[in-house]
Residue, then its C-alpha position, 0 to 999 in steps of 0.5 A: m510509479y510505485f506503492e509499497v507496504a513493508a512490515f518490520k517487527d511492530q512497525v508498518t511503512i506505507q510508501w508511494r510515488l504516483s507522480s513526478e512529486l516526491p514519494e510519500t511515506h507514512r508509518f504506524h506501530k503496534d502501540k497498545v492496539d486492540f485490533d488484529w496487529n498482524s493484519i493490515y487494512i488499507q482503503v483508498e476512497d475519495n482521494r484519501l488513503e486510510a490504513g491501520w491494523k485490521g479492525w479499525e475500519m469496523e469501529p462505530e467511529p473509525q480511527p485509522a492509524i494513517s489518514t492522508p490525501i492521495d491522488n485517487n486517479a493515479y492510484m487507480h491507474l497504477f493498479s489498473g492492470k496496465f503495469l507489471i507488478y512484482l512482490g517486493g524484495m523477490p528476484q525478478i522472475e516470471s513466476n513471482s509476477i502478479s496482476k494485482g495484490f497487496y505488496f507491490i513495486e511497479k516495474p516497467r514492461k519489457q519492450f520487444 
């Protein structure tokens, strides 16, 4: 299981795998955005993931850049605190582990 958010130049990629099914990948770009294009807002609610540049969620008729079904129970299980979560792209050392946050790759716990 994993959930990953990556940003490169004007493109954001959100990818996840919450079950044995194939990973989901979605992207959005800066393209003529009136919102804060350096902040990303993601919400998961009612088995739906919505995301875009910060500001879309405050509009009278919100139009997220991404709106797609997601297994809410599996998503909540991943972020339940039962898994070790690391900042993506960093060496796996104890000082970069966090219990919850924004950019994640789930790693299995060590068995002793």
